[in-house]
C-alpha positions as a Markdown table, in Angstrom:
| # | Residue | x | y | z |
|---|---|---|---|---|
| 1 | Unk | -5.3 | 20.7 | -9.4 |
| 2 | Unk | -4.0 | 17.7 | -11.1 |
| 3 | Unk | -3.7 | 14.0 | -10.2 |
| 4 | Unk | -0.6 | 13.0 | -8.3 |
| 5 | Unk | 2.1 | 11.6 | -10.5 |
| 6 | Unk | 3.2 | 8.0 | -10.1 |
| 7 | Unk | 6.2 | 6.3 | -11.7 |
| 8 | Unk | 5.8 | 3.2 | -13.8 |
| 9 | Unk | 7.0 | 0.7 | -11.2 |
| 10 | Unk | 4.4 | 2.0 | -8.7 |
| 11 | Unk | 1.6 | 1.6 | -11.2 |
| 12 | Unk | 1.8 | -2.1 | -10.6 |
| 13 | Unk | 1.5 | -1.7 | -6.8 |
| 14 | Unk | -2.1 | -1.9 | -5.5 |
| 15 | Unk | -3.5 | 1.2 | -3.7 |
| 16 | Unk | -6.7 | -0.4 | -2.5 |
| 17 | Unk | -8.2 | -3.8 | -1.7 |
| 18 | Unk | -11.8 | -4.9 | -2.1 |
| 19 | Unk | -12.3 | -7.7 | 0.4 |
| 20 | Unk | -15.7 | -8.6 | -1.0 |
| 21 | Unk | -14.2 | -9.4 | -4.4 |
| 22 | Unk | -10.8 | -10.3 | -3.0 |
| 23 | Unk | -9.4 | -7.8 | -5.6 |
| 24 | Unk | -6.4 | -5.5 | -5.5 |
| 25 | Unk | -7.1 | -2.1 | -7.1 |
| 26 | Unk | -4.4 | -0.2 | -9.0 |
| 27 | Unk | -3.8 | 3.5 | -9.7 |
| 28 | Unk | -4.9 | 3.2 | -13.4 |
| 29 | Unk | -8.1 | 1.4 | -12.3 |
| 30 | Unk | -9.0 | 4.3 | -10.1 |
| 31 | Unk | -8.1 | 7.2 | -12.4 |
| 32 | Unk | -9.9 | 5.5 | -15.3 |
| 33 | Unk | -12.9 | 5.2 | -12.9 |
| 34 | Unk | -13.1 | 1.4 | -13.6 |
| 35 | Unk | -12.8 | 0.9 | -9.8 |
| 36 | Unk | -13.7 | 3.0 | -6.8 |
| 37 | Unk | -11.4 | 3.9 | -4.0 |
| 38 | Unk | -11.8 | 1.6 | -1.0 |
| 39 | Unk | -10.6 | 3.6 | 2.1 |
| 40 | Unk | -7.8 | 1.9 | 4.1 |
| 41 | Unk | -9.8 | 2.8 | 7.2 |
| 42 | Unk | -12.6 | 0.5 | 6.1 |
| 43 | Unk | -10.3 | -2.6 | 5.9 |
| 44 | Unk | -10.1 | -5.1 | 8.7 |
| 45 | Unk | -6.6 | -5.7 | 10.1 |
| 46 | Unk | -6.1 | -8.9 | 8.1 |
| 47 | Unk | -7.3 | -7.2 | 4.9 |
| 48 | Unk | -5.0 | -4.3 | 5.5 |
| 49 | Unk | -2.2 | -6.7 | 6.0 |
| 50 | Unk | -3.0 | -8.4 | 2.7 |
| 51 | Unk | -2.9 | -5.1 | 0.9 |
| 52 | Unk | 0.4 | -4.0 | 2.5 |
| 53 | Unk | 2.0 | -7.4 | 1.8 |
| 54 | Unk | 0.9 | -7.3 | -1.8 |
| 55 | Unk | 2.4 | -3.8 | -2.1 |
| 56 | Unk | 5.7 | -5.2 | -0.8 |
| 57 | Unk | 5.6 | -8.2 | -3.2 |
| 58 | Unk | 5.0 | -5.9 | -6.2 |
| 59 | Unk | 7.6 | -3.4 | -5.2 |
| 60 | Unk | 11.0 | -3.4 | -6.8 |
| 61 | Unk | 13.7 | -4.9 | -4.6 |
| 62 | Unk | 14.8 | -2.6 | -1.8 |
| 63 | Unk | 16.5 | -2.4 | 1.6 |
| 64 | Unk | 14.8 | -0.7 | 4.6 |
| 65 | Unk | 16.5 | 0.2 | 7.8 |
| 66 | Unk | 15.3 | 1.5 | 11.1 |
| 67 | Unk | 17.4 | 4.1 | 12.9 |
| 68 | Unk | 19.2 | 1.3 | 14.6 |
| 69 | Unk | 19.5 | -2.3 | 13.7 |
| 70 | Unk | 20.3 | -4.2 | 10.6 |
| 71 | Unk | 18.9 | -3.5 | 7.1 |
| 72 | Unk | 15.7 | -5.4 | 6.0 |
| 73 | Unk | 15.3 | -6.9 | 2.6 |
| 74 | Unk | 11.9 | -6.9 | 0.9 |
| 75 | Unk | 11.5 | -10.5 | 2.1 |
| 76 | Unk | 12.5 | -9.5 | 5.7 |
| 77 | Unk | 9.9 | -6.7 | 5.7 |
| 78 | Unk | 7.1 | -9.1 | 4.5 |
| 79 | Unk | 8.1 | -11.6 | 7.2 |
| 80 | Unk | 8.0 | -8.9 | 9.8 |
| 81 | Unk | 4.5 | -7.8 | 8.7 |
| 82 | Unk | 3.3 | -11.4 | 8.7 |
| 83 | Unk | 4.7 | -12.1 | 12.2 |
| 84 | Unk | 3.5 | -8.8 | 13.7 |
| 85 | Unk | 7.1 | -7.9 | 14.6 |
| 86 | Unk | 7.7 | -4.3 | 15.7 |
| 87 | Unk | 9.3 | -3.4 | 12.3 |
| 88 | Unk | 6.3 | -5.0 | 10.6 |
| 89 | Unk | 3.9 | -3.0 | 12.7 |
| 90 | Unk | 5.7 | 0.3 | 11.9 |
| 91 | Unk | 5.7 | -0.6 | 8.2 |
| 92 | Unk | 2.0 | -1.3 | 8.3 |
| 93 | Unk | 1.3 | 2.1 | 9.9 |
| 94 | Unk | 3.6 | 4.0 | 7.6 |
| 95 | Unk | 2.0 | 2.4 | 4.5 |
| 96 | Unk | -1.5 | 3.0 | 5.9 |
| 97 | Unk | -0.7 | 6.7 | 6.4 |
| 98 | Unk | 0.8 | 7.0 | 3.0 |
| 99 | Unk | -2.1 | 5.3 | 1.2 |
| 100 | Unk | -4.7 | 7.4 | 3.2 |
| 101 | Unk | -3.0 | 10.6 | 2.1 |
| 102 | Unk | -2.3 | 9.5 | -1.5 |
| 103 | Unk | -5.9 | 8.2 | -2.0 |
| 104 | Unk | -7.3 | 11.5 | -0.5 |
| 105 | Unk | -5.3 | 13.5 | -3.0 |
| 106 | Unk | -6.5 | 11.3 | -5.9 |
| 107 | Unk | -10.1 | 11.6 | -4.6 |
| 108 | Unk | -9.9 | 15.4 | -4.4 |
| 109 | Unk | -8.5 | 15.7 | -7.9 |
| 110 | Unk | -10.9 | 13.3 | -9.6 |
| 111 | Unk | -13.9 | 15.5 | -8.9 |
C-alpha cells in the first residue's frame, strides 16, 4: 500500500495538534517522521476546536452549504465553530471523522 495522496493546498493544513507544545502538525511532518500522529480522539474539546479552526483558516476560500439554508463562507464556518452553532458542531464532527480516517490510513502505510 502507499501513502494517501494530498494536494499542495492541503499540505499547509494541519492534520494533528499537540496540546503540550501548542503545535500544529502537517502531513509532511508526519510522513518524514519528524512528528508523530496525535490521534484526534486524544484531544480535549477545546484542543479539537483549535485544530479544526486552524484547518479552516489555512484552507483556500470556499463556500459550504447544508441541505437547507444559506451558504456559509469560510469566515462563517469558523464563527459557527467558535460559537458552537449547529452548523459548527456538524463541521467539527465531519472534520474529526475525516481526520481520524485519514490519519489511520497514513499510520497503516507508514509501517
